[in-house]
C-alpha positions, 0 to 999 in steps of 0.5 A: 514800867513800860515806855515807848519811842516815837518820832512826831513832827508837830507845827504850832503858831507859838511858843505857848502852845509848844511849851503847853505840849512839852510840859503835858507830854514830856518828851525826851527831845524837842527840835525846832526845825523851822524858823531858823531864827525868830524873835520874841517881844519882852512881854512874850518872853516874860509870859514864857518864863512865868509859865516855867516858873509857875510849873517849876513851883508847883513841882517843888510843892509836890516834891516837898510834899512828898519829902514830908511824908517820907520823913513822917513815914521814916519816924513811924517806921523807927517807932515800930522798930523800937516797939517790935525789933527790927522789921524786914522791908526786903523784896516788897514783904513786910515782916517782923524780925525777932530782935536779938538778945540784947535788942530785946524790949521789956513790955511793962507788966499790966499794959496789956490784958494778957501781959503773960503772953504776946502773940505776933501774927 
């Protein structure tokens, strides 16, 4: 992953546009140079906060979906580990490690056409 740094000055007409830029570009820092003070009407503040909350809900929905998917993948991995022994996921590669003698799982006879020999790739 690559990143870079740039200092950019932008003049915007309102907080809505500033918020849009902040959410879409995700800068590491925002500094408002002027005006030193400004007033907001309550409906403007309500709109800004509502926009923030809507985006937070979207991010929360995405995060929860990713966690559910991860949990499903972990369960599938546990099933594979139970069936094939230890699975090595280190260094980006996936390989099946031979289980130790106490971890060996006996396959029921007759479950496979050739139950005498099951080859691993």
